[in-house]
C-alpha positions as CSV (number, residue, x, y, z in Angstrom):
1,M,19.8,91.2,72.9
2,K,20.0,90.9,76.9
3,I,20.8,93.9,79.0
4,V,21.9,93.8,82.8
5,K,21.9,97.0,84.8
6,F,25.1,96.9,87.4
7,I,25.7,99.0,90.6
8,P,29.4,99.4,91.8
9,L,29.6,97.3,95.2
10,S,30.2,99.2,98.1
11,A,33.0,97.2,99.5
12,L,35.0,98.0,95.6
13,L,34.3,102.0,96.5
14,A,35.3,102.3,100.0
15,A,38.8,101.1,99.0
16,F,39.3,104.3,97.4
17,A,39.2,107.1,99.8
18,P,39.2,110.5,98.8
19,N,42.4,112.9,98.4
20,A,42.2,115.4,101.0
21,D,42.7,118.1,97.6
22,S,40.2,116.2,95.3
23,H,36.5,114.4,95.7
24,R,36.2,111.2,93.9
25,L,33.1,111.0,91.9
26,N,31.6,107.5,91.3
27,P,29.8,106.5,88.3
28,D,26.4,105.9,88.0
29,T,24.4,103.0,87.5
30,Y,25.0,101.6,83.9
31,E,23.6,99.8,81.5
32,H,25.8,96.5,80.3
33,T,25.4,94.9,76.8
34,Q,26.0,91.1,76.1
35,P,28.4,90.4,73.8
36,T,27.7,88.9,70.2
37,L,29.5,86.9,68.2
38,R,32.7,88.7,65.9
39,H,32.2,89.3,62.6
40,R,35.5,88.8,60.8
41,V,36.3,90.6,57.6
42,Q,39.1,90.0,55.5
43,K,40.9,92.5,53.8
44,D,43.1,92.9,50.7
45,W,46.1,94.0,52.7
46,K,48.6,96.0,50.3
47,P,51.0,98.6,51.5
48,L,51.4,101.9,50.4
49,W,54.8,102.7,51.8
50,R,57.3,100.9,54.7
51,R,60.1,102.7,56.9
52,G,62.8,101.2,58.7
53,A,62.7,97.7,57.1
54,K,66.1,98.2,55.3
55,K,69.1,97.4,57.2
56,E,70.9,100.7,55.8
57,E,67.8,102.8,56.7
58,N,68.1,102.1,60.5
59,L,65.4,104.6,61.8
60,F,64.3,103.2,64.9
61,G,65.4,101.9,68.3
62,L,62.5,101.0,70.1
63,P,59.4,102.3,68.7
64,R,56.5,102.3,71.3
65,E,53.6,104.1,70.8
66,M,52.1,105.9,67.5
67,V,49.0,108.2,66.6
68,A,47.7,109.4,63.4
69,S,45.9,112.4,62.1
70,D,44.9,113.5,59.0
71,A,48.9,114.9,58.2
72,G,50.1,111.6,58.8
73,V,51.3,109.4,61.9
74,Y,53.5,110.4,64.4
75,L,55.7,107.4,66.0
76,A,57.7,107.7,69.5
77,D,61.0,105.6,69.9
78,G,61.8,104.8,73.4
79,G,64.9,103.7,72.1
80,G,66.4,106.7,70.5
81,L,63.6,108.9,73.1
82,E,62.6,110.7,69.6
83,I,59.4,111.6,68.1
84,F,59.0,110.7,64.7
85,A,56.5,112.7,62.3
86,F,55.8,111.1,58.9
87,D,53.2,112.5,55.9
88,T,50.8,110.3,54.5
89,V,53.2,109.4,51.7
90,G,55.8,108.2,54.1
91,K,58.2,111.3,53.9
92,L,60.2,111.8,57.3
93,R,58.6,115.7,58.5
94,W,60.2,116.2,61.2
95,K,61.8,114.1,64.6
96,Q,62.3,115.9,67.8
97,G,63.7,114.6,71.4
98,R,66.2,112.9,73.4
99,K,67.1,111.6,76.9
100,G,67.2,113.9,79.4
101,G,64.8,116.1,82.0
102,G,65.4,119.5,80.1
103,P,62.4,121.1,77.4
104,G,62.2,118.7,74.3
105,E,64.0,115.6,76.7
106,Y,62.0,112.6,78.0
107,L,63.2,109.8,79.7
108,E,59.9,107.2,78.7
109,F,57.0,107.4,76.3
110,T,54.2,106.2,78.1
111,S,51.0,107.1,75.7
112,I,50.5,109.3,72.7
113,T,47.9,111.6,71.4
114,L,46.4,114.6,70.3
115,D,44.9,117.7,71.6
116,A,42.2,119.4,69.7
117,N,44.4,121.6,67.9
118,G,45.9,118.6,66.4
119,N,49.4,119.2,68.4
120,V,51.2,116.1,69.6
121,A,50.6,115.2,73.2
122,I,53.4,113.2,74.8
123,L,53.2,111.3,78.2
124,D,56.3,111.0,80.1
125,A,55.5,109.6,83.2
126,R,59.2,109.3,84.4
127,N,59.6,112.5,83.9
128,G,56.1,113.4,85.1
129,R,54.5,115.7,82.5
130,V,53.2,115.9,79.2
131,S,55.2,117.7,76.6
132,F,52.6,119.3,73.6
133,I,54.6,119.3,70.2
134,D,52.8,121.5,67.3
135,R,52.6,120.0,63.9
136,N,56.1,121.8,62.8
137,G,58.2,119.8,65.9
138,V,58.1,122.8,67.9
139,L,57.8,122.1,71.7
140,L,55.0,124.3,72.9
141,R,55.0,123.7,76.5
142,T,55.0,121.2,79.4
143,V,52.3,120.1,81.9
144,T,52.8,118.4,85.4
145,S,51.1,115.2,85.0
146,G,49.6,115.6,88.8
147,A,51.4,114.5,91.8
148,V,49.2,111.2,92.3
149,G,50.2,107.4,91.7
150,W,52.1,106.5,88.2
151,P,50.6,108.2,85.3
152,S,50.1,105.1,82.6
153,S,47.8,106.7,79.5
154,V,46.5,109.7,79.3
155,C,43.3,110.9,77.2
156,L,42.3,114.8,76.0
157,Y,39.3,116.6,76.1
158,A,38.4,119.0,73.8
159,N,38.4,121.7,76.5
160,G,41.8,120.8,77.2
161,N,41.5,118.8,80.5
162,M,43.2,115.4,80.9
163,L,42.6,112.4,81.9
164,F,44.8,109.8,83.5
165,T,44.7,106.0,84.2
166,V,47.0,105.8,87.3
167,A,48.9,102.6,87.4
168,D,48.5,101.8,91.2
169,R,47.1,99.4,93.5
170,D,44.0,100.6,93.3
171,H,43.6,101.5,90.0
172,F,41.7,104.9,89.0
173,F,41.3,107.7,86.5
174,M,42.7,110.9,87.5
175,L,41.5,114.2,85.7
176,T,43.4,117.5,85.7
177,D,43.5,120.9,83.7
178,S,45.2,122.1,80.9
179,R,47.7,123.6,83.4
180,G,47.9,119.8,85.3
181,K,46.1,120.7,88.4
182,L,44.6,117.9,90.0
183,L,40.5,118.3,89.9
184,R,39.0,114.7,90.7
185,E,39.7,111.4,91.0
186,Q,37.4,108.6,89.6
187,T,37.4,105.3,90.4
188,F,37.2,102.6,87.9
189,P,34.1,101.4,86.2
190,W,34.6,97.7,86.1
191,P,31.7,96.2,83.6
192,T,31.7,92.8,84.6
193,K,34.7,91.8,87.4
194,P,35.0,94.4,90.0
195,D,36.8,91.8,92.0
196,A,39.4,90.7,89.4
197,P,42.7,90.1,89.9
198,R,44.8,93.2,90.1
199,I,47.6,92.0,87.4
200,L,44.8,92.0,85.0
201,K,43.3,95.4,85.5
202,A,45.7,97.4,83.5
203,G,44.6,99.4,80.3
204,F,44.9,101.9,77.8
205,L,42.8,104.9,77.2
206,G,42.0,105.9,73.9
207,R,44.2,107.4,71.9
208,G,43.0,110.2,69.1
209,I,41.7,113.4,68.8
210,A,40.6,115.2,71.8
211,T,36.8,115.0,72.3
212,N,34.2,114.9,74.8
213,N,34.6,111.7,75.2
214,C,37.5,109.6,76.7
215,W,37.1,105.5,75.8
216,F,39.3,103.6,78.4
217,T,39.9,99.9,77.6
218,T,40.8,96.6,80.0
219,T,43.5,94.2,79.0
220,F,41.9,91.3,79.8
221,G,38.3,91.4,77.3
222,F,36.3,92.7,80.4
223,G,35.2,95.5,78.2
224,V,35.3,99.2,77.6
225,A,34.5,102.4,79.6
226,R,33.5,105.9,77.6
227,I,34.5,108.8,80.6
228,Q,32.8,111.6,79.5
229,D,34.0,115.3,80.2
230,N,31.2,115.7,83.0
231,A,32.6,112.4,84.4
232,A,29.6,110.5,83.0
233,S,30.3,106.9,82.7
234,S,29.2,104.1,80.8
235,T,30.4,100.7,79.3
236,T,30.2,97.9,77.0
237,P,31.9,94.6,76.6
238,Y,34.3,93.2,73.6
239,V,33.0,90.9,71.2
240,E,34.9,88.1,72.8
241,T,35.0,84.3,72.8
242,V,38.2,83.4,74.8
243,P,37.7,83.9,78.4
244,P,40.1,85.5,80.7
245,P,43.6,84.0,81.5
246,K,43.4,81.7,84.3
247,F,46.0,81.2,87.3
248,R,48.3,79.2,88.3
249,V,49.6,79.7,92.4
250,D,53.5,79.4,93.4
251,P,53.8,79.0,97.3
252,S,57.2,80.0,96.9
253,T,56.4,83.5,96.7
254,P,53.7,84.4,99.3
255,Q,54.5,87.9,99.1
256,N,52.3,88.1,96.6
257,K,49.5,86.5,97.6
258,G,50.9,83.2,96.9
259,G,52.2,84.4,93.5
260,E,50.0,84.6,90.8
261,F,51.3,83.9,87.0
262,L,48.9,84.0,83.4
263,E,49.1,80.8,82.1
264,S,47.2,82.5,78.5
265,G,46.9,85.6,77.4
266,D,45.3,84.9,74.4
267,N,42.4,87.6,74.4
268,A,44.5,89.9,75.8
269,A,43.9,93.9,74.3
270,L,47.1,95.9,73.5
271,A,45.7,99.1,73.1
272,S,42.9,101.2,72.0
273,F,42.3,104.3,70.2
274,T,40.1,106.4,68.4
275,S,39.6,108.0,64.8
276,G,36.7,110.2,64.4
277,D,33.8,108.6,66.1
278,T,34.9,105.3,65.8
279,L,37.1,102.9,68.6
280,F,39.1,100.2,67.4
281,V,40.6,98.1,70.0
282,F,43.7,95.9,68.9
283,F,43.9,92.3,70.5
284,M,46.4,89.7,70.3
285,G,46.2,86.7,67.7
286,K,43.5,84.2,69.0
287,P,43.8,80.5,68.6
288,S,41.9,80.3,65.8
289,S,43.7,83.2,64.1
290,D,47.5,83.6,63.4
291,K,47.2,87.2,62.8
292,P,46.2,90.1,65.4
293,L,43.0,90.9,65.6
294,L,41.6,94.7,65.0
295,D,37.5,95.1,66.9
296,L,35.8,98.3,65.3
297,Y,32.7,99.7,67.7
298,D,30.7,103.1,66.7
299,S,30.5,106.3,69.4
300,H,28.1,104.3,71.2
301,G,30.0,101.0,71.7
302,K,28.1,99.3,69.2
303,Y,30.4,96.7,67.9
304,L,30.4,96.9,64.0
305,E,32.8,94.4,62.7
306,S,36.7,93.0,63.2
307,W,39.7,92.7,60.6
308,N,42.7,90.3,60.5
309,L,45.3,92.7,60.6
310,P,48.9,92.0,58.8
311,D,51.7,91.1,61.1
312,G,51.9,94.4,63.6
313,E,52.7,94.7,67.5
314,R,51.0,98.5,67.5
315,V,48.5,99.8,65.2
316,T,46.4,103.6,64.4
317,Y,44.7,104.7,61.9
318,S,43.5,108.0,60.5
319,H,41.8,109.2,57.6
320,G,41.4,106.1,55.4
321,I,45.0,104.7,56.5
322,L,46.3,102.3,59.0
323,Y,49.8,102.3,60.6
324,T,51.1,98.9,62.0
325,L,54.2,98.9,63.3
326,V,56.5,95.8,63.6
327,N,59.0,95.9,66.3
328,S,61.2,93.5,65.5
329,M,64.9,93.3,67.6
330,E,67.0,94.2,63.9
331,N,64.2,96.0,61.8
332,P,61.3,98.2,63.6
333,T,59.3,98.8,60.8
334,L,56.6,101.0,60.0
335,E,53.8,100.3,57.5
336,A,50.7,101.9,56.0
337,W,48.0,100.3,54.6
338,R,44.7,101.9,52.8
339,V,41.5,100.4,53.9
340,A,37.9,101.6,54.6
341,L,35.5,102.0,57.5
342,P,32.4,100.1,57.7
343,K,29.5,101.7,56.8
344,K,27.1,102.1,60.1
345,H,23.1,101.8,60.1
């Protein structure tokens, strides 16, 4: 397997001017392993349970984000601005939340994850804060998400620090302490495409229980980056066979650099999340597959295998159960499936 070393371009780094109240820590030289062929494993999917599938149940309005633990699954519904907690057999344990800016109120669910104690952490970018809820649905505290940019996702370290992706024109990571105080900003560690168009530079941090690593996933097949709590970073590519989408130019919109629009998004990664020492990357269906794909990697970014999933637009996993979300207009449905992780060698 060929190893290629990449060093961030000085021109790219110059675009990130230091903030007066913090300093940026640029990633060191890192190794980038070339991708291999995808190994698809067909699973015999048999649902353990479904919630919301029946019209009379009518549980969810616009479910968007979810994360799983040994206790079950937590789902953030952007329709009613509520968080639902289901146990491993599908029983609703509690729900919490409503629209607003006060304690226990939300305006927009951007990201959901777990801290080191198993509490739920909800990023509400419009309110500019992270809310922490315990396993019983009790609001513990709210913490500011920082004053820089628009945070699009959050990952928590075991020491309580929070790493945000910031959706601004430069795209960078923002690290705060457990109280929301800005510690530093970090450049975007692109593995192969430092000059990629901005529309391709959206991404999601890995979801999962807090550790000493935060995994970041680019949207259009460039790769994943592991940001450690000491700010060291390493990258690995997706196991990807579809090239990034092409662009067509619309001259009627010169204000957008000629107007750039995607022609294809077949290789778009919808999200990533972690469970234990396994990283999952969730993809749109490929031309050779009419189902979504889930790629599995170990804690070092080594590719393991891929699963053809049942229908779903969001997915998460914990303790032998895969949870999928079918977000139809009439009956958004949460489903649970029993599945074993591959053995690691």
